[in-house]
C-alpha positions in Angstrom: 71.1 16.2 101.3 73.4 18.8 99.9 71.9 18.6 96.4 68.4 19.1 97.9 69.6 22.2 99.7 71.5 23.6 96.7 68.4 23.1 94.5 66.3 24.8 97.1 68.7 27.7 97.2 68.4 28.1 93.4 64.6 28.0 93.6 64.5 30.6 96.4 66.9 32.8 94.4 64.6 32.7 91.4 61.6 33.5 93.6 63.4 36.5 95.2 64.3 37.8 91.7 60.7 37.5 90.5 59.3 39.1 93.7 61.6 42.0 93.5 60.7 42.6 89.9 57.0 42.5 90.8 57.3 45.2 93.4 55.9 48.6 92.6 58.3 51.4 91.5 58.4 54.3 94.0 60.3 56.6 91.7 58.3 58.9 89.4 60.7 58.7 86.4 63.7 56.6 85.3 66.1 59.5 85.9 65.1 59.6 89.6 66.2 55.9 89.9 69.7 56.8 88.8 70.1 60.2 90.5 68.1 59.4 93.7 66.0 62.6 93.2 62.8 61.2 94.7 62.2 62.9 98.1 59.2 60.7 98.9 61.2 57.5 98.5 61.8 56.8 102.2 58.7 58.3 103.7 56.4 56.2 105.8 53.9 55.0 103.3 51.7 52.0 104.1 51.6 49.2 101.6 48.2 47.8 100.9 46.8 44.9 99.1 49.0 43.2 96.6 52.0 45.4 97.4 51.9 44.3 101.0 51.7 40.6 100.1 54.6 40.9 97.6 56.6 42.8 100.2 56.1 40.1 102.9 56.8 37.3 100.5 60.0 39.0 99.5 61.0 39.3 103.2 60.1 35.6 103.9 62.0 34.5 100.8 65.1 36.5 101.9 65.1 34.9 105.3 64.7 31.4 103.7 67.6 32.2 101.4 69.8 33.2 104.4 68.9 30.1 106.4 69.5 27.7 103.5 72.8 29.3 102.7 73.9 29.2 106.3 72.9 25.5 106.6 74.8 24.7 103.3 77.9 26.5 104.8 77.7 24.6 108.1 77.2 21.2 106.4 80.1 21.8 104.0 82.6 22.1 106.9 
């Protein structure tokens, strides 16, 4: 049981990494990523199409990661 959960945690981790890398970049240049100079970064902009799907899949994968990690912790006690 534990090996199945641990393998599932690794798979979900790889999926989260891939989904985060697929998300669109909201900064206009590389310097703004480091300095935080993008004023439009946290404005209320609606995601549409593929961005919306990737965003929701990332959220679902994050929740699955949390649940699997919590179950592994509780079973290891």
